[in-house]
C-alpha positions in Angstrom: 83.1 -96.5 -52.2 85.5 -97.7 -54.9 82.6 -97.7 -57.4 81.8 -94.1 -56.5 85.5 -93.1 -57.0 85.5 -94.8 -60.4 82.2 -93.1 -61.3 83.8 -89.8 -60.3 86.9 -90.4 -62.4 84.7 -91.2 -65.4 82.7 -88.1 -64.8 85.8 -86.0 -64.8 86.9 -87.5 -68.1 83.5 -86.7 -69.6 83.8 -83.2 -68.2 87.2 -82.8 -69.9 85.7 -84.0 -73.2 82.7 -81.6 -72.8 85.1 -78.7 -72.2 87.1 -79.7 -75.2 83.9 -79.9 -77.3 82.8 -76.5 -76.1 86.2 -74.9 -76.8 86.3 -76.3 -80.3 82.6 -76.0 -81.2 81.6 -74.3 -84.4 79.5 -71.2 -83.7 76.3 -73.0 -84.7 77.0 -75.7 -82.0 78.1 -73.5 -79.1 74.7 -73.5 -77.4 74.5 -77.3 -77.5 78.1 -77.6 -76.3 77.4 -75.2 -73.4 74.5 -77.3 -72.3 76.6 -80.4 -72.4 79.3 -78.7 -70.4 76.8 -77.6 -67.8 75.3 -81.1 -67.5 78.7 -82.7 -67.1 79.7 -80.1 -64.5 76.6 -80.8 -62.5 77.2 -84.5 -62.7 80.8 -84.1 -61.4 79.5 -81.8 -58.6 76.8 -84.3 -57.6 79.2 -87.2 -57.4 81.6 -85.1 -55.4 78.9 -84.3 -52.9 78.2 -88.0 -52.6 81.9 -88.7 -52.1 82.2 -86.0 -49.5 79.2 -87.5 -47.6 80.7 -91.0 -47.7 84.1 -89.8 -46.6 82.8 -88.0 -43.5 
């Protein structure tokens, strides 16, 4: 479970970076930044669901 918690923390950091990239993207790169943000959000959600299942 500790590995999963560490993976979740890393995913949250990656999500923060993706959000920062999106917020500061040049207009030409907004679509790519939006896709990256969505992917990182999905990753965080998937790991959260795993954690929730382990914790129950």
